[in-house]
C-alpha positions in Angstrom: -6.3 -46.4 -8.5 -7.7 -44.0 -5.9 -7.6 -40.3 -6.7 -5.0 -38.3 -4.8 -6.5 -36.0 -2.2 -5.4 -32.4 -2.3 -3.4 -31.1 0.6 -4.8 -28.6 3.1 -2.9 -25.8 1.4 -4.2 -26.8 -2.0 -7.7 -27.1 -0.8 -7.6 -23.7 0.8 -6.1 -22.2 -2.3 -8.8 -23.7 -4.5 -11.5 -22.4 -2.0 -10.0 -18.8 -2.2 -9.8 -19.0 -6.0 -13.4 -20.1 -6.3 -14.7 -17.4 -4.0 -12.4 -14.8 -5.4 -13.4 -15.5 -9.0 -17.1 -15.1 -8.0 -16.4 -11.6 -6.6 -16.7 -8.9 -9.3 -14.0 -6.5 -10.2 -14.0 -3.6 -7.8 -14.8 -1.2 -10.6 -18.0 -3.3 -11.2 -18.7 -3.3 -7.5 -18.7 0.5 -7.5 -20.8 0.7 -10.7 -23.4 -1.5 -8.9 -23.1 0.4 -5.6 -24.0 3.8 -7.3 -27.6 2.9 -8.4 -28.2 1.0 -5.2 -27.2 4.1 -3.2 -29.4 6.3 -5.4 -32.3 3.9 -4.8 -31.6 4.0 -1.1 -31.9 7.8 -1.0 -35.3 7.5 -2.6 -36.5 5.1 0.0 -34.9 6.9 2.9 -35.3 10.5 1.6 -36.2 12.9 4.3 -35.1 10.6 7.1 -33.2 12.5 9.9 -30.8 11.2 12.5 -28.3 12.7 14.9 -24.6 11.9 15.8 -22.1 13.3 18.2 -19.7 15.8 16.6 -16.0 16.0 17.1 -16.4 18.5 19.9 -19.1 16.4 21.7 -22.0 18.5 20.3 -25.0 16.9 18.6 -24.9 17.1 14.8 -28.2 16.6 12.8 -28.3 15.0 9.3 -31.0 14.4 6.8 -30.9 12.0 3.8 -31.6 13.8 0.6 -33.9 12.3 -2.0 -31.5 12.3 -5.0 -34.3 11.8 -7.5 -35.4 15.5 -7.1 -34.3 17.7 -10.0 -31.9 19.9 -8.0 -30.0 16.8 -6.8 -29.9 15.2 -10.2 -28.4 18.4 -11.6 -25.8 18.2 -8.8 -24.8 14.6 -9.9 -24.2 15.8 -13.5 -22.6 19.1 -12.7 -20.1 17.5 -10.3 -19.4 14.1 -11.9 -16.3 15.1 -13.8 -14.6 17.8 -11.9 -15.6 18.0 -8.2 -16.4 14.4 -7.6 -13.5 13.0 -9.7 -10.6 15.1 -10.8 -10.8 17.5 -7.8 -11.9 14.9 -5.3 -10.3 15.5 -2.0 -8.5 18.7 -3.2 -6.8 16.7 -6.0 -6.0 13.3 -4.6 -5.7 11.8 -8.0 -3.4 14.6 -9.3 -0.9 14.0 -6.4 -1.0 10.2 -7.0 -0.1 10.9 -10.7 2.7 13.2 -9.9 4.3 10.7 -7.5 3.9 8.0 -10.1 5.6 10.2 -12.8 8.6 10.6 -10.6 8.8 6.9 -9.7 8.4 6.1 -13.4 11.5 8.1 -14.3 13.6 6.3 -11.6 12.2 2.8 -12.3 12.3 2.9 -16.1 15.8 4.3 -16.0 16.9 1.0 -14.6 18.0 2.5 -11.3 16.0 0.3 -9.0 16.9 -2.9 -10.7 20.6 -2.0 -10.6 20.5 -1.2 -6.9 18.8 -4.4 -6.2 21.4 -6.4 -8.2 24.3 -4.5 -6.6 23.1 -5.0 -3.1 22.0 -8.6 -3.7 25.3 -9.8 -5.1 27.2 -8.4 -2.2 25.3 -10.1 0.7 27.4 -12.2 3.1 25.9 -15.7 3.4 25.1 -15.4 7.1 23.1 -12.3 6.5 21.4 -13.4 3.4 17.8 -14.0 4.9 17.9 -10.7 6.8 19.2 -8.5 3.9 16.9 -10.2 1.3 14.0 -9.4 3.6 15.2 -5.8 4.0 15.7 -5.3 0.3 12.3 -6.8 -0.4 10.5 -4.5 2.1 12.2 -1.3 0.8 11.7 -2.3 -2.9 8.0 -1.7 -2.5 8.6 1.9 -3.7 9.2 0.2 -7.1 6.9 -2.8 -7.3 8.1 -4.3 -10.5 11.8 -4.3 -9.5 11.1 -6.1 -6.3 9.0 -8.9 -7.8 10.8 -9.3 -11.1 14.4 -8.8 -10.1 14.9 -9.4 -6.4 12.9 -12.7 -6.2 14.7 -14.5 -9.2 18.0 -13.0 -7.9 17.3 -14.5 -4.5 16.8 -17.9 -6.0 20.0 -17.7 -8.0 22.0 -16.7 -4.9 20.7 -19.7 -3.0 21.4 -22.0 -5.9 24.9 -20.7 -6.1 25.4 -21.6 -2.5 24.1 -25.2 -3.2 20.9 -24.4 -1.1 17.3 -24.8 -2.2 16.5 -21.7 -4.2 13.0 -21.7 -2.9 14.2 -20.6 0.5 15.7 -17.4 -0.9 12.7 -16.8 -3.1 10.3 -17.2 -0.2 12.2 -14.7 2.0 12.3 -12.1 -0.9 8.7 -12.7 -1.7 7.7 -12.2 1.9 9.7 -9.0 2.1 8.3 -7.5 -1.1 4.7 -8.5 -0.7 3.9 -9.2 3.0 6.0 -6.2 4.0 4.5 -4.1 1.1 3.4 -1.2 3.2 6.6 -0.7 5.2 9.5 1.4 4.0 12.2 3.8 5.1 11.3 6.3 2.4 8.5 8.8 3.2 5.9 10.0 0.7 5.7 6.8 -1.4 2.7 6.2 -3.6 1.3 4.0 -0.9 1.6 6.8 1.6 -0.1 9.2 -0.7 -3.0 6.8 -1.6 -3.7 5.9 2.0 -3.1 9.3 3.6 -4.8 11.6 1.3 -7.9 9.4 0.9 -8.1 9.0 4.7 -8.2 12.7 5.0 -11.1 12.9 2.6 -12.9 10.0 4.3 -12.6 11.7 7.7 -13.4 15.3 6.7 -16.4 14.3 4.6 -18.1 13.3 7.8 -16.8 16.0 10.1 -14.0 13.8 11.7 -11.0 16.0 12.6 -7.9 14.9 10.6 -5.7 15.1 13.6 -3.9 12.9 16.1 -5.5 12.0 19.4 -3.6 15.0 20.9 -5.2 17.3 18.3 -2.1 17.9 16.2 -2.8 18.2 12.4 -1.9 15.2 10.3 0.2 15.3 7.1 -1.2 12.6 4.8 2.2 11.6 3.2 4.1 11.3 6.5 1.4 10.5 9.1 2.7 6.9 9.4 6.5 7.5 8.9 7.8 6.5 12.3 5.5 3.4 12.3 6.5 2.2 8.8 10.2 2.9 9.4 10.1 1.0 12.6 8.1 -1.8 10.9 10.8 -2.1 8.2 13.4 -3.0 10.8 11.1 -5.2 12.9 9.7 -7.1 9.9 13.2 -7.6 8.4 14.4 -9.4 11.6 11.0 -11.1 12.0 11.2 -12.4 8.4 14.8 -13.6 8.8 13.7 -15.5 12.0 10.8 -17.2 10.2 13.2 -18.2 7.4 15.6 -19.8 9.8 13.0 -21.3 12.1 10.4 -22.6 9.7 11.2 -22.3 6.0 14.8 -23.6 5.9 14.1 -26.7 8.0 11.1 -27.4 5.7 13.0 -26.9 2.4 16.7 -27.5 3.0 16.4 -31.3 2.2 13.6 -30.9 -0.3 14.6 -31.8 -4.0 15.2 -29.0 -6.4 16.9 -28.6 -9.8 18.8 -25.8 -11.5 17.6 -25.7 -15.2 20.3 -25.0 -17.9 18.5 -21.9 -19.1 19.2 -20.1 -15.7 21.8 -17.4 -16.6 23.7 -15.9 -13.7 24.9 -13.1 -15.8 21.3 -11.8 -16.2 21.5 -10.6 -12.6 25.0 -9.3 -12.6 25.6 -5.5 -12.6 26.8 -4.7 -16.1 29.2 -2.0 -17.1 26.5 0.4 -18.2 24.7 -0.1 -14.8 28.0 0.6 -13.0 28.3 3.9 -14.9 24.7 4.6 -14.0 25.2 3.9 -10.3 28.3 6.1 -10.1 26.4 8.9 -11.8 23.4 8.3 -9.4 25.9 9.1 -6.6 26.6 12.5 -8.1 22.8 12.8 -8.6 22.3 12.2 -4.9 24.5 15.2 -4.1 22.7 17.4 -6.7 19.3 16.3 -5.4 20.3 16.9 -1.8 21.6 20.3 -2.7 18.5 21.3 -4.6 16.1 20.0 -1.9 18.2 21.5 0.9 18.2 24.9 -0.9 14.5 24.9 -1.2 14.1 23.9 2.5 16.4 26.7 3.6 15.1 29.1 1.1 11.6 29.6 -0.3 10.2 26.5 1.5 11.8 27.4 4.8 9.9 27.7 8.0 8.3 31.0 8.9 5.8 32.5 11.4 2.5 33.7 9.9 0.4 36.8 11.0 -1.3 34.8 13.7 2.0 33.7 15.3 1.8 30.1 14.0 4.9 28.4 12.7 4.4 27.3 9.1 6.5 24.5 7.5 6.1 24.7 3.8 8.7 22.0 3.1 6.7 19.5 5.1 3.5 20.6 3.3 5.2 19.9 0.0 7.2 16.9 1.0 5.5 14.8 -1.8 6.8 17.1 -4.5 10.3 17.2 -2.9 10.6 13.4 -2.8 9.3 13.3 -6.4 12.0 15.8 -7.4 14.6 13.5 -5.7 13.5 10.5 -7.7 13.4 12.4 -11.0 17.0 13.7 -10.5 18.3 10.3 -9.5 16.5 8.6 -12.4 17.8 11.1 -14.9 21.4 10.9 -13.7 21.3 7.1 -13.9 19.4 6.9 -17.1 21.8 9.1 -19.1 24.9 7.6 -17.7 23.8 4.0 -18.3 22.5 4.8 -21.8 18.9 4.0 -21.0 18.1 7.7 -21.6 19.6 9.4 -24.7 17.4 12.5 -24.7 14.6 14.3 -23.0 12.2 12.2 -25.1 13.3 9.1 -23.3 12.5 10.6 -20.0 9.1 11.6 -21.3 8.6 8.0 -22.5 9.5 6.7 -19.0 6.8 8.9 -17.6 4.3 7.8 -20.2 5.1 4.2 -19.6 4.4 4.6 -15.9 1.2 6.4 -16.7 0.1 3.4 -18.7 -0.2 1.5 -15.4 -2.6 4.2 -14.2 -5.4 3.3 -16.5 -7.1 1.0 -14.1 -6.7 3.6 -11.3 -8.4 6.2 -13.4 -11.4 4.0 -14.2 -11.6 2.8 -10.6 -11.4 6.4 -9.1 -14.0 7.7 -11.6 -16.7 5.3 -10.3 -15.5 5.0 -6.6 -15.1 8.8 -6.1 -18.5 9.6 -7.7 -20.0 6.9 -5.5 -18.3 8.5 -2.4 -19.5 11.9 -3.5 -23.0 10.7 -3.7 -22.8 9.1 -0.2 -21.4 12.4 1.2 -23.9 14.8 -0.5 -26.9 12.7 0.1 -26.1 12.0 3.8 -26.3 8.3 3.1 -22.6 7.8 4.0 -23.2 9.4 7.5 -26.2 7.2 8.0 -24.3 4.0 7.2 -21.5 5.1 9.6 -24.1 5.9 12.2 -25.7 2.5 12.0 -22.4 0.7 12.2 -21.2 2.8 15.1 -24.5 2.2 17.0 -24.0 -1.6 16.5 -20.5 -1.5 17.8 -21.6 0.6 20.8 -24.4 -1.8 21.4 -21.8 -4.6 21.7 -19.9 -2.4 24.3 -16.8 -2.2 22.2 -16.4 1.5 22.7 -14.6 0.7 26.0 -12.1 -1.6 24.2 -10.2 0.4 21.5 -7.5 -2.3 21.2 -10.2 -4.8 20.3 -11.7 -2.5 17.7 -8.2 -2.1 16.3 -7.5 -5.8 16.1 -10.9 -6.5 14.8 -10.4 -4.2 11.9 -7.1 -5.7 11.1 -8.5 -9.2 11.1 -11.5 -8.1 9.0 -9.2 -6.4 6.4 -6.8 -9.4 6.3 -9.6 -11.7 5.6 -11.1 -9.5 2.8 -7.6 -9.2 1.3 -7.7 -12.9 0.5 -10.5 -12.4 -1.9 -10.1 -8.9 -3.2 -6.8 -7.7 -4.6 -5.5 -4.2 -5.0 -4.7 -1.8 -2.1 -6.6 1.2 -3.7 -9.8 -0.7 -4.3 -10.0 -2.2 -0.8 -9.2 1.2 0.8 -12.0 2.8 -1.3 -14.4 0.1 -0.1 -13.4 0.0 3.6 -12.0 3.5 4.4 -15.1 5.6 3.9 -17.0 3.4 6.3 -14.4 2.4 9.0 -12.5 5.7 9.3 -15.5 7.7 10.6 -17.3 4.7 12.1 -14.4 3.7 14.5 -13.9 7.3 15.5 -17.5 7.7 16.4 -17.3 4.5 18.5 -14.1 5.7 20.3 -12.3 9.0 19.5 -9.0 7.4 20.2 -9.5 5.6 16.8 -8.1 8.5 14.8 -7.9 8.4 11.0 -4.1 7.8 11.0 -4.5 4.8 13.4 -7.3 3.2 11.4 -5.3 3.8 8.2 -2.2 2.2 9.7 -4.3 -0.8 10.7 -5.5 -1.2 7.1 -1.8 -1.1 5.9 -0.8 -3.9 8.2 -3.7 -6.2 7.2 -3.5 -5.4 3.5 0.1 -6.5 3.3 0.4 -9.5 5.6 -1.9 -11.8 3.7 -0.8 -10.8 0.2 1.5 -13.9 0.0 -1.2 -16.5 0.7 -3.8 -15.5 -1.8 -3.9 -16.3 -5.6 -5.9 -13.1 -6.0 -2.6 -11.0 -5.6 -1.6 -9.9 -9.1 2.0 -11.2 -8.9 1.2 -14.6 -7.3 1.2 -16.4 -10.7 4.5 -14.8 -11.6 6.2 -15.9 -8.4 4.8 -19.4 -8.8 6.3 -19.6 -12.3 9.7 -18.4 -11.0 9.6 -21.1 -8.3 8.6 -23.8 -10.8 11.9 -23.3 -12.6 13.6 -24.9 -9.7 10.8 -27.3 -8.6 8.5 -28.2 -11.6 5.0 -29.2 -10.5 4.9 -26.8 -7.6 1.2 -25.8 -7.1 -0.5 -22.7 -5.5 -1.2 -24.8 -2.4 2.4 -25.8 -2.1 3.5 -22.2 -2.4 0.9 -21.2 0.2 2.2 -23.7 2.7 5.7 -22.3 2.2 4.6 -18.7 2.7 2.0 -19.3 5.5 4.5 -18.9 8.4 5.5 -15.5 7.1 1.9 -14.4 6.8 0.8 -15.5 10.2 3.9 -14.2 12.1 3.9 -10.9 10.2 0.2 -10.4 11.0 0.7 -11.1 14.7 4.0 -9.2 15.1 3.0 -6.2 13.0 -0.4 -5.9 14.8 1.3 -6.1 18.1 3.7 -3.4 17.0 0.8 -1.1 16.1 -1.0 -1.9 19.3 2.2 -1.0 21.2 2.5 2.3 19.4 -1.2 3.0 20.3 -1.1 1.9 24.0 2.2 3.7 24.8 1.2 6.8 22.8 4.1 6.8 20.3 3.4 9.1 17.4 2.7 7.1 14.2 4.4 9.8 12.0 5.0 13.5 11.7 
């Protein structure tokens, strides 16, 4: 008997898996980069070069030989505080505060209950669109989107007598391929991307402003773009479902195993009480935040005549306060919280997920600190910019934008994790693309990264939840392989990448602000 040949999807998945497994963990990559960078400063120590500053003036640089005693002392003196905990004026601390607030809301059961409530009240004709919309907006609470919405989508389709994989594919596309879009500002994604982009830019003298010179706010610099993206991707995903996925799967065989329990995804009495209380919590949160905005955080004019907006400068803390209030109201009413200790446990549980981020940032931030202090980072940026200018790409910013999107989308197939990829790519491309063409501002480059990082999540086995989703789908179709799942999800990935990139290019060409 001849051996069965793998399908194209299966072959591609096996290729991605082979390559991905050969790539070290990002933490190990940064651990290796540090001594290599140190060695490079020894070889290039004393080398001088010149770039053009933000105002068009020449700026001179010199690479410092880091083996000298004063520079070695700098490494040890700054390793813990300046280069890690205080990196970028406390990027890590802001990320942790946001995660604490999200932890209270998520571990109270609020997000799961909202998804169940919305999912079980979806009219059949709107099912693909609303599943897509719920998936995209659920990215604020990653676990709830993957572990509640996707199984619920399968159950909803099974209840209609349709192939459950259709609903699960739509929900998976929304949760994962639309990961960076949302209607909520100041999400953990916004903080990680925005605040680090500011550090990457300012470390090499790049103004953290729009093309018009307006200062950028890290947490909201993409809001108009991601809010628009939420709507555009929801309709796009619904169209892909109707046009490609349903015709492919509507006549495919499936089975509903006896252990599938519809009651598992119904809103229970305790959750109903929690949602009712969360409604009152919404009023309390709105009153508290409104009082702060109209009171101590209200707008005022400083001594120089400039209008200051403290509420926008503190929007991350205000949004965190909102999630804490909502989570506490839901948690106590539903019985998931019985005392302050349970709220603390919810925060601690969320912090347990930060362990990898702490390890990653220690090595990556110290590596970035070494690049900045030694001048080696500026030299890498200088070489890359010179190469792009040599190709004549400075005259074609749209091509630069699309090229960066495609590069990131390809890398995303082999390296998982938004933070780790941004730490690898951001320090190089944020200043480099600006030096090639000043229209490539930090917010624009960061937005391009968000598009590419999300769109190919659903077609790589390197994505952390890919195995979980495959196991969910196998309940209805035993024997389903990664390659089969890839072929189901491929239309979403391709169309999302094209449409989302086109939307970003349209914002850029027309001059629409990405955020506020």
